[in-house]
Structures are given as structure tokens and as C-alpha cells.
C-alpha positions in Angstrom: 61.2 73.8 79.4 60.0 70.5 78.4 56.8 69.0 80.0 58.9 66.4 81.7 61.1 69.0 83.4 58.2 71.3 84.3 57.1 68.9 87.2 54.8 70.5 89.7 54.2 73.6 87.7 51.9 71.9 85.2 49.7 70.2 87.8 46.1 71.2 87.5 44.5 72.9 90.4 41.7 70.9 92.0 38.4 72.7 91.8 35.8 71.8 94.4 32.2 72.9 94.4 30.8 74.4 97.6 28.7 72.2 99.8 24.9 72.4 99.5 24.7 73.9 103.0 27.0 76.7 102.0 24.8 77.4 99.0 21.6 77.3 101.0 22.4 80.4 103.1 22.5 83.1 100.5 20.7 86.1 101.9 18.2 86.6 104.6 15.7 89.4 104.5 15.9 91.9 107.3 13.1 94.0 108.6 12.8 97.6 107.3 13.4 99.0 110.7 16.7 97.0 111.1 17.7 98.1 107.6 17.1 101.8 108.4 19.0 101.5 111.7 22.0 99.9 110.1 21.9 102.5 107.3 21.8 105.3 109.8 24.8 103.8 111.6 26.8 103.5 108.4 26.0 107.2 107.5 27.5 108.2 110.8 30.7 106.5 109.9 31.0 108.4 106.6 33.6 111.2 106.3 31.7 113.8 104.4 33.5 116.3 102.2 33.8 119.9 103.4 31.9 122.7 101.6 35.0 123.9 99.9 35.9 120.4 98.6 32.3 119.9 97.3 32.4 123.2 95.4 35.9 122.5 94.0 35.0 119.0 92.9 31.7 120.2 91.4 33.7 122.7 89.4 36.0 119.9 88.1 33.0 117.8 87.0 31.4 120.7 85.3 34.6 121.6 83.5 35.3 118.1 82.3 31.7 117.7 81.2 32.0 120.9 79.2 35.3 119.8 77.5 33.9 116.4 76.7 30.7 117.9 75.3 32.6 120.3 73.1 34.8 117.5 71.9 31.8 115.3 71.0 30.1 118.3 69.3 33.2 119.0 67.3 33.4 115.3 66.2 29.7 115.4 65.2 30.3 118.6 63.2 33.3 117.1 61.4 31.7 113.8 60.6 28.5 115.5 59.5 30.4 117.6 57.0 32.4 114.6 55.8 29.3 112.6 55.3 27.7 115.4 53.4 30.7 115.5 51.1 30.6 111.8 50.5 26.9 111.7 49.8 27.1 114.8 47.7 24.5 117.1 49.4 
């Protein structure tokens, strides 16, 4: 498509900066008591995993960690041997 036929597709989007008033209100500090109350309310909304789910997912994490650890150890062993051959020790 030539630029003449592109028409409205090539118009640049107009970027505006936010007003100074919008930038002025960033964050207000809440009191520690209010923070703790709101945190407690949020914890009540959380759907916690069951004991069975926790055990199963912990097993997955341990298994994947073991596999990745063995993989990295294997790479370390191979590259150490290759480097020893190259250096000549």
C-alpha cells in the first residue's frame, strides 16, 4: 500500500500527558492499624489449598528442583572435564 492510499492508518496517535493534579495524588500513607485490618480482611477472602493439594504441590516442587539440580550438576561435570582437556591438566 502506498502512503497516499494508507489514509487514516498512518495517522499518529496523539499522546497527552496527565494533568498535574492527577500526578499529585500518588499514594497516601495509611495507619498501621488500618493496614492490618485490611490485610486481615483480604486473608479471609483467600481460598487456601487443602492439605492434600499442599502435599502434592510440594512434591512437584521438590521433584522438579531435584531434576533441575541434577541437570545443572551434569552440565557442570561435563564442562569441567572439557575445560580440563582444553587446558591440559
